[in-house]
VOZA-508310 format. One record per residue (C-alpha): x, y, z; residue number from 0. Coordinates in Angstrom, 1 decimal. Layout:
x  y  z  n
X  Y  Z  NUM
...
//
This chain:
x  y  z  n
-20.8  -19.4  -3.9  0
-24.2  -17.8  -4.9  1
-22.7  -14.3  -5.0  2
-18.9  -14.4  -5.4  3
-16.7  -11.5  -5.1  4
-15.1  -11.9  -8.5  5
-15.5  -14.1  -11.6  6
-13.5  -14.8  -14.8  7
-13.7  -12.6  -17.8  8
-12.0  -15.0  -20.3  9
-13.5  -17.1  -22.9  10
-11.9  -19.2  -25.7  11
-10.2  -16.2  -27.3  12
-7.9  -15.6  -24.1  13
-7.0  -19.4  -24.3  14
-6.1  -19.2  -27.8  15
-3.7  -16.1  -27.4  16
-2.1  -18.3  -24.6  17
-1.8  -21.0  -26.9  18
-0.2  -18.8  -29.5  19
2.4  -17.6  -27.0  20
3.2  -20.9  -25.9  21
3.8  -22.3  -29.5  22
6.0  -19.4  -30.2  23
8.4  -20.4  -27.5  24
9.0  -16.8  -26.6  25
7.7  -16.0  -23.0  26
9.9  -13.1  -21.7  27
8.8  -9.4  -22.4  28
8.6  -8.7  -26.2  29
6.4  -7.8  -29.1  30
3.0  -9.0  -27.2  31
3.7  -6.5  -24.4  32
4.7  -3.7  -26.6  33
1.4  -4.1  -28.7  34
-0.6  -4.0  -25.7  35
1.1  -1.0  -24.3  36
0.5  0.8  -27.5  37
-3.3  -0.4  -27.7  38
-3.7  0.7  -23.8  39
-2.1  4.1  -24.4  40
-4.3  4.9  -27.4  41
-7.5  3.7  -25.5  42
-6.8  6.0  -22.6  43
-5.8  9.0  -24.9  44
-2.1  9.1  -23.7  45
1.2  9.2  -25.6  46
3.0  6.4  -23.5  47
2.1  3.1  -21.5  48
4.5  0.9  -19.7  49
3.3  -2.5  -18.6  50
4.5  -4.0  -15.3  51
4.2  -7.4  -13.4  52
1.3  -6.2  -11.3  53
-0.7  -3.3  -10.2  54
1.3  -2.9  -7.2  55
4.7  -2.7  -9.2  56
3.0  -0.1  -11.4  57
2.8  2.0  -8.5  58
6.3  1.3  -7.5  59
7.5  1.9  -11.0  60
5.4  5.3  -11.3  61
6.7  6.8  -7.9  62
10.2  5.6  -8.2  63
10.6  6.9  -11.9  64
8.9  10.3  -10.7  65
11.4  10.4  -8.0  66
14.5  9.9  -10.5  67
12.8  12.4  -13.3  68
15.4  14.8  -13.9  69
13.3  17.8  -14.0  70
11.1  17.3  -10.9  71
13.9  17.6  -8.2  72
12.3  15.2  -5.7  73
14.4  14.4  -2.6  74
14.1  12.1  0.4  75
11.9  13.6  2.8  76
9.4  15.2  0.3  77
5.8  14.7  1.0  78
3.0  13.0  -1.1  79
-0.5  13.4  0.1  80
-2.5  10.4  0.0  81
-6.1  9.3  1.1  82
-6.4  7.5  4.5  83
-8.4  4.7  2.6  84
-6.6  2.7  -0.2  85
-4.7  -0.5  -0.8  86
-1.4  -1.0  1.0  87
0.6  -0.5  -2.2  88
-0.5  2.7  -2.8  89
1.5  3.8  0.3  90
4.5  1.4  0.2  91
6.3  2.8  -2.7  92
6.3  6.3  -1.5  93
8.3  5.4  1.6  94
10.3  2.7  0.0  95
11.8  5.6  -2.4  96
12.4  7.6  0.5  97
9.5  10.0  0.2  98
7.1  10.7  3.1  99
3.2  10.1  3.3  100
0.9  12.8  4.3  101
-2.5  11.3  5.0  102
-5.7  13.2  4.6  103
-9.4  11.9  5.2  104
-11.8  10.9  2.6  105
-15.2  12.3  1.5  106
-17.6  10.2  3.3  107
-20.0  10.2  0.4  108
-17.6  9.4  -2.4  109
-15.0  7.3  -0.4  110
-12.4  9.2  -2.2  111
-9.7  11.8  -1.1  112
-11.3  15.1  0.2  113
-10.0  18.0  -2.0  114
-10.6  20.7  0.7  115
-8.5  18.6  3.0  116
-6.0  18.3  0.3  117
-5.6  22.0  -0.1  118
-5.3  22.5  3.7  119
-2.6  19.8  4.1  120
-0.1  21.0  1.7  121
3.2  22.2  2.9  122
6.6  23.6  1.5  123
7.8  19.9  1.2  124
4.7  18.5  -0.7  125
5.4  17.4  -4.4  126
2.4  15.6  -5.3  127
-1.2  14.2  -4.5  128
-1.4  10.4  -5.2  129
-5.3  10.3  -5.5  130
-7.1  7.0  -5.7  131
-10.1  6.3  -7.5  132
-11.8  4.0  -5.1  133
-13.9  0.8  -6.1  134
-14.5  2.1  -9.5  135
-15.5  5.9  -8.4  136
-13.6  8.8  -10.0  137
-12.1  11.4  -8.0  138
-12.9  15.2  -8.3  139
-10.4  15.6  -11.0  140
-11.1  19.3  -11.8  141
-11.0  20.5  -8.3  142
-7.6  18.4  -7.6  143
-5.9  19.6  -10.8  144
-6.6  23.4  -9.8  145
-5.3  22.6  -6.3  146
-2.2  21.2  -7.5  147
-1.6  23.8  -10.4  148
-2.1  26.6  -7.7  149
0.5  24.9  -5.3  150
2.8  23.9  -8.1  151
2.6  20.2  -7.4  152
1.7  17.1  -9.5  153
-1.5  15.2  -9.6  154
-0.9  11.5  -9.8  155
-3.6  8.6  -10.0  156
-3.9  5.2  -8.4  157
-6.6  3.9  -10.8  158
-6.0  0.2  -10.2  159
-9.8  -0.3  -8.8  160
-11.3  1.8  -11.6  161
-10.4  1.0  -15.2  162
-13.1  2.2  -17.5  163
-14.5  4.9  -15.1  164
-14.7  8.5  -16.5  165
-15.6  11.9  -15.6  166
-16.7  14.8  -18.0  167
-15.5  12.7  -21.0  168
-12.2  11.9  -19.7  169
-10.8  8.6  -18.5  170
-9.9  7.9  -15.1  171
-6.2  7.3  -14.6  172
-5.7  10.0  -17.5  173
-6.7  13.0  -15.2  174
-3.0  13.7  -14.0  175
0.7  13.5  -14.6  176
0.7  9.6  -14.6  177
-2.0  7.0  -13.9  178
-1.6  3.2  -12.8  179
-3.7  0.4  -13.4  180
-4.1  -3.2  -12.5  181
-5.3  -6.2  -14.4  182
-5.5  -8.9  -11.6  183
-8.0  -11.4  -11.6  184
-10.6  -9.5  -9.7  185
-10.3  -6.3  -11.4  186
-12.2  -5.1  -14.6  187
-9.9  -6.9  -17.1  188
-7.6  -9.8  -16.3  189
-4.0  -10.4  -17.5  190
-3.4  -13.2  -14.7  191
-1.0  -10.5  -13.0  192
-0.3  -7.2  -14.6  193
-0.2  -3.6  -14.2  194
0.1  -0.4  -16.3  195
1.5  3.2  -16.0  196
0.4  5.9  -18.6  197
1.7  9.4  -19.2  198
2.2  12.0  -21.7  199
5.6  12.8  -20.4  200
8.6  11.6  -22.3  201
11.3  11.8  -20.0  202
9.0  9.8  -17.4  203
8.3  7.3  -20.1  204
12.1  6.6  -20.7  205
12.9  6.5  -17.0  206
10.2  4.0  -16.3  207
11.6  1.7  -19.3  208
15.0  1.9  -17.6  209
13.6  1.5  -14.0  210
11.4  -1.5  -15.0  211
14.4  -3.5  -16.4  212
17.3  -3.1  -13.8  213
17.8  0.4  -14.3  214
19.9  -0.3  -17.5  215
19.6  1.6  -21.1  216
19.1  -1.4  -23.2  217
16.3  -0.9  -25.5  218
15.7  2.7  -25.0  219
14.9  5.2  -27.9  220
18.0  6.6  -29.5  221
17.0  10.0  -28.5  222
16.7  9.3  -24.7  223
17.6  11.9  -22.1  224
19.4  9.2  -20.5  225
23.1  8.4  -20.9  226
23.5  5.4  -23.3  227
27.1  4.3  -23.8  228
28.0  4.7  -27.5  229
29.5  1.3  -27.8  230
26.8  -1.1  -28.5  231
28.6  -4.0  -26.7  232
29.2  -2.2  -23.5  233
25.5  -0.6  -23.7  234
23.9  -4.0  -23.2  235
25.0  -4.1  -19.4  236
25.2  -0.5  -18.7  237
23.3  0.8  -15.7  238
22.2  4.3  -15.0  239
19.3  4.3  -12.4  240
18.8  2.1  -9.2  241
16.0  0.0  -10.8  242
14.1  -3.1  -10.5  243
12.8  -6.2  -12.4  244
9.4  -5.3  -12.9  245
8.8  -6.9  -16.2  246
5.5  -8.8  -17.3  247
5.8  -11.9  -19.5  248
4.4  -12.2  -23.1  249
1.4  -14.3  -21.9  250
0.1  -11.3  -19.9  251
0.8  -8.9  -22.8  252
-1.1  -11.2  -25.3  253
-4.1  -11.5  -23.0  254
-4.2  -7.8  -22.6  255
-5.4  -6.8  -26.1  256
-8.5  -8.9  -26.2  257
-9.4  -8.0  -22.7  258
-9.2  -4.4  -23.4  259
-11.4  -4.8  -26.5  260
-14.1  -6.2  -24.3  261
-13.6  -3.5  -21.6  262
-16.3  -1.2  -22.7  263
-18.7  -4.1  -22.6  264
-17.4  -5.1  -19.1  265
-17.9  -1.6  -17.9  266
-21.4  -1.3  -19.3  267
-22.7  -4.5  -17.5  268
-21.0  -3.3  -14.4  269
-22.9  -0.1  -14.7  270
-26.2  -1.5  -15.3  271
-25.5  -3.7  -12.0  272
-24.6  -0.5  -10.3  273
-27.9  1.1  -11.3  274
-29.8  -1.8  -9.8  275
-27.8  -1.6  -6.7  276
-28.5  2.1  -6.3  277
-32.1  1.5  -6.7  278
-32.1  -1.2  -4.0  279
-30.0  0.5  -1.5  280
-30.3  4.4  -1.7  281
-32.0  6.1  0.9  282
-32.0  3.5  3.6  283
-31.7  4.7  7.3  284
-29.3  1.9  8.4  285
-26.5  2.2  5.8  286
-24.7  4.8  3.3  287
-23.8  3.7  -0.2  288
-20.8  5.2  -2.3  289
-22.0  8.1  -4.0  290
-21.1  8.1  -7.9  291
-18.7  10.7  -9.1  292
-19.0  10.8  -12.9  293
-19.5  7.5  -14.5  294
-18.1  4.9  -12.1  295
-17.0  1.6  -13.4  296
-18.4  0.0  -10.0  297
-15.4  -2.3  -9.0  298
-17.7  -3.4  -6.1  299
-20.7  -2.1  -3.9  300
-19.5  -0.4  -0.8  301
-21.7  0.0  2.3  302
-21.2  1.9  5.5  303
-23.4  0.9  8.4  304
-25.1  3.5  10.5  305
-28.2  3.9  12.8  306
-29.3  0.5  14.1  307
-26.7  -1.3  12.2  308
-23.7  0.9  13.5  309
-21.3  -1.4  15.1  310
-23.0  -4.5  13.9  311
-20.9  -5.4  10.9  312
-20.0  -8.7  12.5  313
-23.6  -9.8  12.6  314
-24.0  -8.8  8.8  315
-20.8  -10.4  7.7  316
-22.0  -13.7  9.3  317
-25.4  -13.5  7.7  318
-23.8  -12.8  4.2  319
-21.5  -15.9  4.8  320
-24.5  -18.1  5.6  321
-26.2  -16.8  2.3  322
-23.1  -17.5  0.4  323
-22.3  -13.9  -0.5  324
-18.9  -12.9  -0.4  325
-17.7  -9.8  1.2  326
-14.6  -7.7  2.1  327
-13.6  -4.6  4.2  328
-13.6  -1.4  2.3  329
-10.1  -1.8  1.1  330
-7.8  -1.4  4.1  331
-10.2  0.8  6.1  332
-8.4  3.6  7.8  333
-4.8  2.4  6.9  334
-3.4  4.4  9.8  335
-4.9  1.6  11.9  336
-2.5  -1.2  10.3  337
0.2  -2.2  12.4  338
2.7  -1.5  9.4  339
2.1  2.2  9.8  340
4.8  2.3  12.6  341
7.4  1.3  10.0  342
6.4  4.1  7.3  343
7.5  7.8  7.6  344
4.3  9.5  7.5  345
2.4  12.5  8.9  346
-1.4  13.3  9.4  347
-2.6  16.4  7.6  348
-6.3  16.3  8.6  349
-8.6  14.9  11.2  350
-9.3  11.3  10.3  351
-13.1  10.7  10.8  352
-14.9  9.4  7.7  353
-12.2  6.7  7.2  354
-12.4  5.8  10.7  355
-16.1  5.1  10.4  356
-15.2  3.1  7.2  357
-12.7  1.2  9.1  358
-15.3  0.0  11.8  359
-18.6  -0.2  9.8  360
-17.6  -0.4  6.1  361
-17.7  -3.6  3.9  362
-18.3  -4.3  0.1  363
-19.7  -7.0  -2.1  364
-18.4  -7.8  -5.6  365
-19.7  -6.8  -9.1  366
-19.3  -8.6  -12.3  367
-19.5  -8.1  -16.1  368
-22.7  -9.9  -16.4  369
-26.2  -9.3  -14.9  370
-26.3  -10.0  -11.3  371
-29.9  -8.8  -10.5  372
-30.9  -12.0  -8.3  373
-27.8  -11.6  -6.4  374
-28.2  -8.1  -5.7  375
-32.0  -8.8  -4.6  376
-30.7  -11.4  -2.2  377
-28.2  -9.1  -0.9  378
-30.9  -6.5  -0.1  379
-33.1  -9.3  1.6  380
-30.1  -10.5  3.9  381
-29.2  -7.0  4.9  382
-32.8  -6.1  5.7  383
-33.2  -9.2  7.8  384
-30.2  -8.1  9.9  385
-31.4  -4.6  10.2  386
-34.9  -5.9  11.2  387
-33.3  -7.9  14.2  388
-31.7  -4.6  15.7  389
//
């Protein structure tokens, strides 16, 4: 493949830490995971970080633990506002927890949730906004925080596609009450599978520790708010929350630290590629590109076709495949068009216009942690050739 969607970020360092874990004989969650959590929290300027088995389970853990937070008082049927464009597991944990999705449209320029539509969609049952930093691009955090503060609701972040992005000196994922991350193969760093939730809230942290491991109290700090049985023997198998098994393994934790150390360099390379992409694709009359908010970590390069290319995505996808350039839809497109929506409790809080356009005319190509100027130049040639035929 001349221009693949993703590539490995590992070198000998990662294979060495895997070998270390194998030789240790300890594979279930332990010291390696804890050390990575501490390093991750420090890197993103938060007090607490909890590693999970994937970015999807990071979302599940975050939402479920907020639901059971003793001070928030969330109840079944309460609403969480979400953007109409994101990955499926932004949405599923909300209804799986008994909460209700409330969809609003995205900003067609940034592809992120539109703050003005958020403000208009808030109802007495709204408890939080689960904002998504899409394809590396930070949301308008200050505006969203203001809206949430004025309404007395929480700002939550799905940052699974945007590790390393920043806005006004603050890291994406650290804008709100909690932020989630993914370290799947195609993302900014790779721990095989893996996710993380960060927060400054101690009660949320303790709740997540319990919810991640069956809902039991084993391993919780002595001063936790959760009820720990005074008998150490009984406390080993005492359950206080309706939890899951979302634990990562030691190999993933061991991989996290060297990958995290490399993250600034990875992001710098992705941003350099992003500058080339912007130079090649800005101002064209037949497509729009994602407009950067703050400092994007450029997960990939989104294009929404217009003008003579509107409705011609199939032709472009075929031409890209022939040129060995991988591409994908812009995440799920308008998620409301997915058949699963009939199985999810939801409401629609705004007209869905920009997401619908993305659904029919959007696609993205990959970015990498190394220079890809020849690939981007070839991408430009292929797109131009298709445009010239229409």
